[in-house]
Structure formats: C-alpha cells, structure tokens
PDB file of N, CA, C and O in Angstrom:
ATOM      1  N   ARG A   1      19.011 173.906  29.010  1.00  0.00           N
ATOM      2  CA  ARG A   1      18.756 175.281  28.256  1.00  0.00           C
ATOM      3  C   ARG A   1      19.422 175.207  26.689  1.00  0.00           C
ATOM      4  O   ARG A   1      20.420 174.495  26.576  1.00  0.00           O
ATOM      5  N   LYS A   2      19.059 175.711  25.817  1.00  0.00           N
ATOM      6  CA  LYS A   2      19.572 175.815  24.511  1.00  0.00           C
ATOM      7  C   LYS A   2      20.659 177.318  24.398  1.00  0.00           C
ATOM      8  O   LYS A   2      21.743 177.520  23.850  1.00  0.00           O
ATOM      9  N   VAL A   3      20.029 177.893  24.951  1.00  0.00           N
ATOM     10  CA  VAL A   3      20.957 179.653  24.820  1.00  0.00           C
ATOM     11  C   VAL A   3      21.520 179.908  26.020  1.00  0.00           C
ATOM     12  O   VAL A   3      21.375 179.266  27.061  1.00  0.00           O
ATOM     13  N   LEU A   4      22.403 181.222  25.759  1.00  0.00           N
ATOM     14  CA  LEU A   4      22.986 181.259  26.878  1.00  0.00           C
ATOM     15  C   LEU A   4      22.523 182.172  28.101  1.00  0.00           C
ATOM     16  O   LEU A   4      22.753 183.261  27.574  1.00  0.00           O
ATOM     17  N   ARG A   5      22.147 182.416  29.071  1.00  0.00           N
ATOM     18  CA  ARG A   5      22.055 183.066  29.980  1.00  0.00           C
ATOM     19  C   ARG A   5      22.131 184.568  29.929  1.00  0.00           C
ATOM     20  O   ARG A   5      23.149 185.187  29.619  1.00  0.00           O
ATOM     21  N   SER A   6      20.918 185.131  30.273  1.00  0.00           N
ATOM     22  CA  SER A   6      21.045 186.624  30.081  1.00  0.00           C
ATOM     23  C   SER A   6      22.696 187.203  30.981  1.00  0.00           C
ATOM     24  O   SER A   6      23.560 188.024  30.671  1.00  0.00           O
ATOM     25  N   SER A   7      22.530 186.384  32.041  1.00  0.00           N
ATOM     26  CA  SER A   7      23.972 186.887  32.941  1.00  0.00           C
ATOM     27  C   SER A   7      25.407 186.511  32.223  1.00  0.00           C
ATOM     28  O   SER A   7      26.452 186.485  32.872  1.00  0.00           O
ATOM     29  N   TRP A   8      25.342 186.213  30.757  1.00  0.00           N
ATOM     30  CA  TRP A   8      26.540 185.621  30.481  1.00  0.00           C
ATOM     31  C   TRP A   8      27.078 186.870  30.178  1.00  0.00           C
ATOM     32  O   TRP A   8      26.220 187.591  29.669  1.00  0.00           O
ATOM     33  N   SER A   9      28.501 187.571  30.329  1.00  0.00           N
ATOM     34  CA  SER A   9      29.365 188.406  30.447  1.00  0.00           C
ATOM     35  C   SER A   9      30.442 188.466  29.913  1.00  0.00           C
ATOM     36  O   SER A   9      30.798 187.400  29.412  1.00  0.00           O
ATOM     37  N   PRO A  10      31.329 189.548  29.781  1.00  0.00           N
ATOM     38  CA  PRO A  10      32.436 189.523  29.511  1.00  0.00           C
ATOM     39  C   PRO A  10      33.839 189.225  30.291  1.00  0.00           C
ATOM     40  O   PRO A  10      34.988 189.423  29.895  1.00  0.00           O
ATOM     41  N   THR A  11      33.202 188.481  31.996  1.00  0.00           N
ATOM     42  CA  THR A  11      33.999 188.944  32.653  1.00  0.00           C
ATOM     43  C   THR A  11      34.175 186.946  32.351  1.00  0.00           C
ATOM     44  O   THR A  11      35.221 186.306  32.242  1.00  0.00           O
ATOM     45  N   GLN A  12      33.011 186.535  32.303  1.00  0.00           N
ATOM     46  CA  GLN A  12      32.988 184.780  31.969  1.00  0.00           C
ATOM     47  C   GLN A  12      33.856 184.908  30.715  1.00  0.00           C
ATOM     48  O   GLN A  12      35.027 184.562  30.870  1.00  0.00           O
ATOM     49  N   VAL A  13      33.532 185.300  29.618  1.00  0.00           N
ATOM     50  CA  VAL A  13      34.214 185.403  27.963  1.00  0.00           C
ATOM     51  C   VAL A  13      36.162 184.706  28.763  1.00  0.00           C
ATOM     52  O   VAL A  13      36.867 183.707  28.627  1.00  0.00           O
ATOM     53  N   LYS A  14      36.222 186.237  29.674  1.00  0.00           N
ATOM     54  CA  LYS A  14      37.698 186.142  29.744  1.00  0.00           C
ATOM     55  C   LYS A  14      38.293 185.150  30.561  1.00  0.00           C
ATOM     56  O   LYS A  14      39.451 184.748  30.442  1.00  0.00           O
ATOM     57  N   LEU A  15      37.169 184.638  31.686  1.00  0.00           N
ATOM     58  CA  LEU A  15      37.836 183.355  32.393  1.00  0.00           C
ATOM     59  C   LEU A  15      38.014 182.121  31.476  1.00  0.00           C
ATOM     60  O   LEU A  15      38.959 181.338  31.572  1.00  0.00           O
ATOM     61  N   MET A  16      37.154 182.042  30.710  1.00  0.00           N
ATOM     62  CA  MET A  16      37.187 180.715  29.948  1.00  0.00           C
ATOM     63  C   MET A  16      38.519 180.804  28.949  1.00  0.00           C
ATOM     64  O   MET A  16      39.435 179.983  28.977  1.00  0.00           O
ATOM     65  N   ILE A  17      38.467 181.667  28.285  1.00  0.00           N
ATOM     66  CA  ILE A  17      39.957 181.959  27.360  1.00  0.00           C
ATOM     67  C   ILE A  17      40.822 181.604  28.461  1.00  0.00           C
ATOM     68  O   ILE A  17      41.296 180.472  28.547  1.00  0.00           O
ATOM     69  N   THR A  18      41.057 182.533  29.328  1.00  0.00           N
ATOM     70  CA  THR A  18      42.161 182.171  30.366  1.00  0.00           C
ATOM     71  C   THR A  18      42.530 180.865  30.378  1.00  0.00           C
ATOM     72  O   THR A  18      43.660 180.518  30.034  1.00  0.00           O
ATOM     73  N   ALA A  19      41.561 179.982  30.798  1.00  0.00           N
ATOM     74  CA  ALA A  19      41.312 178.809  31.587  1.00  0.00           C
ATOM     75  C   ALA A  19      41.838 177.695  30.244  1.00  0.00           C
ATOM     76  O   ALA A  19      42.754 176.874  30.281  1.00  0.00           O
ATOM     77  N   ALA A  20      41.006 177.979  29.234  1.00  0.00           N
ATOM     78  CA  ALA A  20      41.594 177.272  27.943  1.00  0.00           C
ATOM     79  C   ALA A  20      42.347 177.345  27.279  1.00  0.00           C
ATOM     80  O   ALA A  20      42.442 176.680  26.248  1.00  0.00           O
ATOM     81  N   ASN A  21      43.422 178.514  27.825  1.00  0.00           N
ATOM     82  CA  ASN A  21      44.642 178.819  26.802  1.00  0.00           C
ATOM     83  C   ASN A  21      45.672 178.219  27.674  1.00  0.00           C
ATOM     84  O   ASN A  21      46.835 178.347  27.292  1.00  0.00           O
ATOM     85  N   ASN A  22      45.452 177.591  28.772  1.00  0.00           N
ATOM     86  CA  ASN A  22      46.587 177.032  29.928  1.00  0.00           C
ATOM     87  C   ASN A  22      46.743 175.822  29.571  1.00  0.00           C
ATOM     88  O   ASN A  22      45.904 174.935  29.412  1.00  0.00           O
ATOM     89  N   ASP A  23      48.049 175.818  29.428  1.00  0.00           N
ATOM     90  CA  ASP A  23      48.909 174.027  28.746  1.00  0.00           C
ATOM     91  C   ASP A  23      48.400 173.207  29.680  1.00  0.00           C
ATOM     92  O   ASP A  23      47.993 172.157  29.184  1.00  0.00           O
ATOM     93  N   ARG A  24      48.251 173.295  30.999  1.00  0.00           N
ATOM     94  CA  ARG A  24      47.965 172.437  31.903  1.00  0.00           C
ATOM     95  C   ARG A  24      46.346 171.685  32.122  1.00  0.00           C
ATOM     96  O   ARG A  24      45.959 170.677  32.713  1.00  0.00           O
ATOM     97  N   VAL A  25      45.719 172.687  31.366  1.00  0.00           N
ATOM     98  CA  VAL A  25      43.886 172.101  31.365  1.00  0.00           C
ATOM     99  C   VAL A  25      43.918 171.206  29.486  1.00  0.00           C
ATOM    100  O   VAL A  25      44.231 171.540  28.344  1.00  0.00           O
ATOM    101  N   ASP A  26      43.348 169.893  30.235  1.00  0.00           N
ATOM    102  CA  ASP A  26      43.122 169.090  29.019  1.00  0.00           C
ATOM    103  C   ASP A  26      41.724 169.337  28.356  1.00  0.00           C
ATOM    104  O   ASP A  26      41.566 169.261  27.137  1.00  0.00           O
ATOM    105  N   ARG A  27      40.980 169.561  29.011  1.00  0.00           N
ATOM    106  CA  ARG A  27      39.357 170.019  28.851  1.00  0.00           C
ATOM    107  C   ARG A  27      38.629 170.448  29.845  1.00  0.00           C
ATOM    108  O   ARG A  27      38.745 170.120  31.025  1.00  0.00           O
ATOM    109  N   ILE A  28      37.686 171.364  29.267  1.00  0.00           N
ATOM    110  CA  ILE A  28      36.469 171.654  30.098  1.00  0.00           C
ATOM    111  C   ILE A  28      35.156 171.848  29.464  1.00  0.00           C
ATOM    112  O   ILE A  28      34.724 172.420  28.463  1.00  0.00           O
ATOM    113  N   PHE A  29      34.702 171.165  30.409  1.00  0.00           N
ATOM    114  CA  PHE A  29      33.307 170.357  30.179  1.00  0.00           C
ATOM    115  C   PHE A  29      32.304 171.808  30.618  1.00  0.00           C
ATOM    116  O   PHE A  29      32.251 172.324  31.734  1.00  0.00           O
ATOM    117  N   ILE A  30      31.547 172.255  29.343  1.00  0.00           N
ATOM    118  CA  ILE A  30      30.481 173.610  29.402  1.00  0.00           C
ATOM    119  C   ILE A  30      29.492 172.983  28.526  1.00  0.00           C
ATOM    120  O   ILE A  30      29.618 172.004  27.790  1.00  0.00           O
ATOM    121  N   SER A  31      28.155 173.985  28.821  1.00  0.00           N
ATOM    122  CA  SER A  31      26.906 173.784  28.050  1.00  0.00           C
ATOM    123  C   SER A  31      27.126 174.346  26.435  1.00  0.00           C
ATOM    124  O   SER A  31      27.655 175.368  25.998  1.00  0.00           O
ATOM    125  N   PRO A  32      26.467 173.186  25.775  1.00  0.00           N
ATOM    126  CA  PRO A  32      26.388 173.538  24.363  1.00  0.00           C
ATOM    127  C   PRO A  32      26.223 175.101  24.061  1.00  0.00           C
ATOM    128  O   PRO A  32      27.159 175.555  23.403  1.00  0.00           O
ATOM    129  N   PRO A  33      25.555 175.712  24.293  1.00  0.00           N
ATOM    130  CA  PRO A  33      25.385 177.132  24.248  1.00  0.00           C
ATOM    131  C   PRO A  33      26.914 177.850  23.930  1.00  0.00           C
ATOM    132  O   PRO A  33      27.283 178.509  22.957  1.00  0.00           O
ATOM    133  N   ILE A  34      27.718 177.390  25.308  1.00  0.00           N
ATOM    134  CA  ILE A  34      28.909 178.551  25.305  1.00  0.00           C
ATOM    135  C   ILE A  34      29.850 178.095  24.522  1.00  0.00           C
ATOM    136  O   ILE A  34      30.799 178.816  24.214  1.00  0.00           O
ATOM    137  N   LYS A  35      29.719 176.708  24.041  1.00  0.00           N
ATOM    138  CA  LYS A  35      30.702 176.324  23.286  1.00  0.00           C
ATOM    139  C   LYS A  35      30.208 176.991  21.815  1.00  0.00           C
ATOM    140  O   LYS A  35      31.066 177.464  21.071  1.00  0.00           O
ATOM    141  N   LYS A  36      28.800 177.006  21.439  1.00  0.00           N
ATOM    142  CA  LYS A  36      28.604 177.602  20.168  1.00  0.00           C
ATOM    143  C   LYS A  36      29.132 178.961  20.174  1.00  0.00           C
ATOM    144  O   LYS A  36      29.819 179.371  19.239  1.00  0.00           O
ATOM    145  N   TYR A  37      28.786 179.809  21.373  1.00  0.00           N
ATOM    146  CA  TYR A  37      29.215 181.129  21.314  1.00  0.00           C
ATOM    147  C   TYR A  37      31.157 181.156  20.883  1.00  0.00           C
ATOM    148  O   TYR A  37      31.646 181.737  19.915  1.00  0.00           O
ATOM    149  N   PHE A  38      31.736 180.542  21.685  1.00  0.00           N
ATOM    150  CA  PHE A  38      33.137 180.445  21.497  1.00  0.00           C
ATOM    151  C   PHE A  38      33.479 179.707  20.265  1.00  0.00           C
ATOM    152  O   PHE A  38      34.674 179.653  19.973  1.00  0.00           O
ATOM    153  N   CYS A  39      32.493 179.047  19.383  1.00  0.00           N
ATOM    154  CA  CYS A  39      32.993 178.870  17.945  1.00  0.00           C
ATOM    155  C   CYS A  39      32.535 179.778  16.900  1.00  0.00           C
ATOM    156  O   CYS A  39      33.120 179.889  15.823  1.00  0.00           O
ATOM    157  N   GLU A  40      31.307 180.536  17.277  1.00  0.00           N
ATOM    158  CA  GLU A  40      31.237 181.945  16.363  1.00  0.00           C
ATOM    159  C   GLU A  40      32.291 182.893  16.725  1.00  0.00           C
ATOM    160  O   GLU A  40      33.057 183.220  15.817  1.00  0.00           O
ATOM    161  N   LYS A  41      32.456 183.359  17.813  1.00  0.00           N
ATOM    162  CA  LYS A  41      33.370 184.430  17.953  1.00  0.00           C
ATOM    163  C   LYS A  41      34.787 183.976  17.733  1.00  0.00           C
ATOM    164  O   LYS A  41      35.441 184.687  16.969  1.00  0.00           O
ATOM    165  N   TYR A  42      35.404 182.902  18.269  1.00  0.00           N
ATOM    166  CA  TYR A  42      36.877 182.618  17.985  1.00  0.00           C
ATOM    167  C   TYR A  42      36.911 181.009  17.310  1.00  0.00           C
ATOM    168  O   TYR A  42      37.162 179.961  17.905  1.00  0.00           O
ATOM    169  N   PRO A  43      36.578 181.207  15.911  1.00  0.00           N
ATOM    170  CA  PRO A  43      36.631 179.818  15.423  1.00  0.00           C
ATOM    171  C   PRO A  43      38.191 179.160  15.394  1.00  0.00           C
ATOM    172  O   PRO A  43      38.386 177.964  15.608  1.00  0.00           O
ATOM    173  N   LYS A  44      39.089 179.965  15.147  1.00  0.00           N
ATOM    174  CA  LYS A  44      40.470 179.654  15.223  1.00  0.00           C
ATOM    175  C   LYS A  44      41.107 179.652  15.963  1.00  0.00           C
ATOM    176  O   LYS A  44      42.249 179.328  15.636  1.00  0.00           O
ATOM    177  N   ALA A  45      40.896 179.963  17.318  1.00  0.00           N
ATOM    178  CA  ALA A  45      41.348 179.743  18.219  1.00  0.00           C
ATOM    179  C   ALA A  45      41.610 178.480  18.420  1.00  0.00           C
ATOM    180  O   ALA A  45      40.903 177.505  18.166  1.00  0.00           O
ATOM    181  N   PRO A  46      43.120 178.553  19.094  1.00  0.00           N
ATOM    182  CA  PRO A  46      43.826 176.924  19.062  1.00  0.00           C
ATOM    183  C   PRO A  46      43.833 176.392  20.243  1.00  0.00           C
ATOM    184  O   PRO A  46      44.531 175.385  20.360  1.00  0.00           O
ATOM    185  N   TRP A  47      43.027 176.918  21.545  1.00  0.00           N
ATOM    186  CA  TRP A  47      42.216 176.046  22.548  1.00  0.00           C
ATOM    187  C   TRP A  47      40.858 175.979  22.482  1.00  0.00           C
ATOM    188  O   TRP A  47      40.136 175.868  23.473  1.00  0.00           O
ATOM    189  N   LEU A  48      40.509 176.035  21.444  1.00  0.00           N
ATOM    190  CA  LEU A  48      38.764 175.655  21.120  1.00  0.00           C
ATOM    191  C   LEU A  48      38.959 174.537  21.561  1.00  0.00           C
ATOM    192  O   LEU A  48      38.425 174.229  22.626  1.00  0.00           O
ATOM    193  N   TYR A  49      39.789 173.603  20.858  1.00  0.00           N
ATOM    194  CA  TYR A  49      39.382 172.205  21.012  1.00  0.00           C
ATOM    195  C   TYR A  49      39.108 171.632  22.633  1.00  0.00           C
ATOM    196  O   TYR A  49      38.444 170.681  23.045  1.00  0.00           O
ATOM    197  N   ARG A  50      39.931 172.661  23.336  1.00  0.00           N
ATOM    198  CA  ARG A  50      40.039 172.299  24.810  1.00  0.00           C
ATOM    199  C   ARG A  50      38.308 172.426  25.628  1.00  0.00           C
ATOM    200  O   ARG A  50      38.111 172.113  26.802  1.00  0.00           O
ATOM    201  N   LEU A  51      37.373 172.877  24.805  1.00  0.00           N
ATOM    202  CA  LEU A  51      36.191 173.075  25.447  1.00  0.00           C
ATOM    203  C   LEU A  51      35.325 172.240  24.792  1.00  0.00           C
ATOM    204  O   LEU A  51      35.250 172.185  23.564  1.00  0.00           O
ATOM    205  N   ARG A  52      34.552 171.473  25.682  1.00  0.00           N
ATOM    206  CA  ARG A  52      33.555 170.323  24.937  1.00  0.00           C
ATOM    207  C   ARG A  52      32.291 170.364  25.858  1.00  0.00           C
ATOM    208  O   ARG A  52      32.126 170.253  27.073  1.00  0.00           O
ATOM    209  N   PRO A  53      31.545 170.548  24.889  1.00  0.00           N
ATOM    210  CA  PRO A  53      29.969 171.008  25.230  1.00  0.00           C
ATOM    211  C   PRO A  53      29.433 169.490  26.016  1.00  0.00           C
ATOM    212  O   PRO A  53      29.507 168.444  25.370  1.00  0.00           O
ATOM    213  N   TRP A  54      28.906 169.486  27.424  1.00  0.00           N
ATOM    214  CA  TRP A  54      28.606 168.484  28.032  1.00  0.00           C
ATOM    215  C   TRP A  54      26.804 169.079  28.453  1.00  0.00           C
ATOM    216  O   TRP A  54      26.803 170.108  29.127  1.00  0.00           O
ATOM    217  N   TRP A  55      25.661 168.616  28.169  1.00  0.00           N
ATOM    218  CA  TRP A  55      24.848 168.834  28.712  1.00  0.00           C
ATOM    219  C   TRP A  55      24.433 168.892  30.233  1.00  0.00           C
ATOM    220  O   TRP A  55      25.021 168.038  30.896  1.00  0.00           O
ATOM    221  N   VAL A  56      23.718 169.548  30.824  1.00  0.00           N
ATOM    222  CA  VAL A  56      23.437 170.394  32.282  1.00  0.00           C
ATOM    223  C   VAL A  56      24.722 170.619  32.973  1.00  0.00           C
ATOM    224  O   VAL A  56      25.168 170.272  34.067  1.00  0.00           O
ATOM    225  N   HIS A  57      25.234 171.409  31.847  1.00  0.00           N
ATOM    226  CA  HIS A  57      26.522 172.467  32.620  1.00  0.00           C
ATOM    227  C   HIS A  57      26.465 173.590  32.354  1.00  0.00           C
ATOM    228  O   HIS A  57      27.508 174.216  32.166  1.00  0.00           O
ATOM    229  N   ASP A  58      24.915 174.346  32.231  1.00  0.00           N
ATOM    230  CA  ASP A  58      24.240 175.762  32.029  1.00  0.00           C
ATOM    231  C   ASP A  58      24.475 176.531  33.577  1.00  0.00           C
ATOM    232  O   ASP A  58      23.909 177.601  33.797  1.00  0.00           O
ATOM    233  N   ALA A  59      25.349 175.892  34.604  1.00  0.00           N
ATOM    234  CA  ALA A  59      25.358 176.814  35.750  1.00  0.00           C
ATOM    235  C   ALA A  59      26.479 175.917  36.641  1.00  0.00           C
ATOM    236  O   ALA A  59      26.336 175.604  37.823  1.00  0.00           O
ATOM    237  N   HIS A  60      27.387 175.654  35.962  1.00  0.00           N
ATOM    238  CA  HIS A  60      28.749 175.588  36.515  1.00  0.00           C
ATOM    239  C   HIS A  60      29.862 174.595  35.227  1.00  0.00           C
ATOM    240  O   HIS A  60      29.305 174.420  34.143  1.00  0.00           O
ATOM    241  N   LEU A  61      30.520 174.328  35.290  1.00  0.00           N
ATOM    242  CA  LEU A  61      31.390 173.556  34.536  1.00  0.00           C
ATOM    243  C   LEU A  61      32.676 172.743  35.316  1.00  0.00           C
ATOM    244  O   LEU A  61      32.937 172.936  36.504  1.00  0.00           O
ATOM    245  N   HIS A  62      33.267 172.007  34.631  1.00  0.00           N
ATOM    246  CA  HIS A  62      34.194 171.072  35.334  1.00  0.00           C
ATOM    247  C   HIS A  62      35.437 171.236  34.557  1.00  0.00           C
ATOM    248  O   HIS A  62      35.171 171.450  33.374  1.00  0.00           O
ATOM    249  N   VAL A  63      36.814 171.209  34.829  1.00  0.00           N
ATOM    250  CA  VAL A  63      38.148 171.471  34.587  1.00  0.00           C
ATOM    251  C   VAL A  63      39.153 170.197  34.546  1.00  0.00           C
ATOM    252  O   VAL A  63      39.885 170.081  35.529  1.00  0.00           O
ATOM    253  N   ARG A  64      39.248 169.390  33.687  1.00  0.00           N
ATOM    254  CA  ARG A  64      39.813 168.210  33.480  1.00  0.00           C
ATOM    255  C   ARG A  64      41.749 169.011  33.340  1.00  0.00           C
ATOM    256  O   ARG A  64      42.036 169.937  32.581  1.00  0.00           O
ATOM    257  N   LEU A  65      42.583 168.414  34.139  1.00  0.00           N
ATOM    258  CA  LEU A  65      43.415 169.037  33.940  1.00  0.00           C
ATOM    259  C   LEU A  65      44.734 167.694  33.389  1.00  0.00           C
ATOM    260  O   LEU A  65      44.601 166.470  33.387  1.00  0.00           O
ATOM    261  N   LYS A  66      45.570 168.281  33.100  1.00  0.00           N
ATOM    262  CA  LYS A  66      46.579 167.166  32.368  1.00  0.00           C
ATOM    263  C   LYS A  66      47.201 166.502  33.372  1.00  0.00           C
ATOM    264  O   LYS A  66      47.631 167.146  34.329  1.00  0.00           O
ATOM    265  N   CYS A  67      47.359 164.975  33.302  1.00  0.00           N
ATOM    266  CA  CYS A  67      48.528 164.495  34.432  1.00  0.00           C
ATOM    267  C   CYS A  67      49.716 165.099  34.313  1.00  0.00           C
ATOM    268  O   CYS A  67      50.083 165.512  33.213  1.00  0.00           O
ATOM    269  N   PRO A  68      50.415 165.223  35.331  1.00  0.00           N
ATOM    270  CA  PRO A  68      52.046 165.612  35.468  1.00  0.00           C
ATOM    271  C   PRO A  68      52.600 165.028  34.440  1.00  0.00           C
ATOM    272  O   PRO A  68      51.969 164.146  33.857  1.00  0.00           O
ATOM    273  N   GLY A  69      53.779 165.370  34.049  1.00  0.00           N
ATOM    274  CA  GLY A  69      55.088 164.417  33.118  1.00  0.00           C
ATOM    275  C   GLY A  69      55.467 163.118  34.087  1.00  0.00           C
ATOM    276  O   GLY A  69      55.806 163.273  35.260  1.00  0.00           O
ATOM    277  N   GLY A  70      55.371 161.905  33.488  1.00  0.00           N
ATOM    278  CA  GLY A  70      56.032 160.673  34.343  1.00  0.00           C
ATOM    279  C   GLY A  70      54.694 160.507  35.117  1.00  0.00           C
ATOM    280  O   GLY A  70      55.027 160.060  36.215  1.00  0.00           O
ATOM    281  N   ASP A  71      53.727 160.609  35.092  1.00  0.00           N
ATOM    282  CA  ASP A  71      52.338 160.196  36.016  1.00  0.00           C
ATOM    283  C   ASP A  71      51.374 159.789  35.034  1.00  0.00           C
ATOM    284  O   ASP A  71      51.081 160.391  34.001  1.00  0.00           O
ATOM    285  N   THR A  72      50.797 158.433  35.569  1.00  0.00           N
ATOM    286  CA  THR A  72      49.972 157.938  35.019  1.00  0.00           C
ATOM    287  C   THR A  72      48.402 158.190  35.252  1.00  0.00           C
ATOM    288  O   THR A  72      47.572 157.579  34.578  1.00  0.00           O
TER     289      THR A  72
END
C-alpha cells in the first residue's frame, strides 16, 4: 500500500505519538505512508526520527525498545 488506509484515525495518531515520545523506545517500524503522514504533520517533532518506514507494515507495527542501562 502506498496510501493510508481509510481506517486511519486520531486514536492511532495519538498512540503513535505517545509511543514515539517515550524515551525507552528506540524505533518503531511502520508503513511508509504513515511515516509520510507524520513528516508532513509534525516535521519538527523531536521523536520523528524514531519512526522508521518499513514495507509490509501496513497492518501492524514493531516497537524496538532501548536496552536497559548496563545491559548489552
């Protein structure tokens, strides 16, 4: 898919912003249209770099957490 689904909603936007703004989150893998949406709507957001476009993530996402301090 190259466009946002019609089911895209403010609830999903809030969820993504909340997750991306969490300092324990390293990356969130999402579909490219979702990344494009956030780049257009929130171009200066400090958490934007955590959102990583990845194909075949239009029906789900992956969250990679940072390792706890002192843990490899």
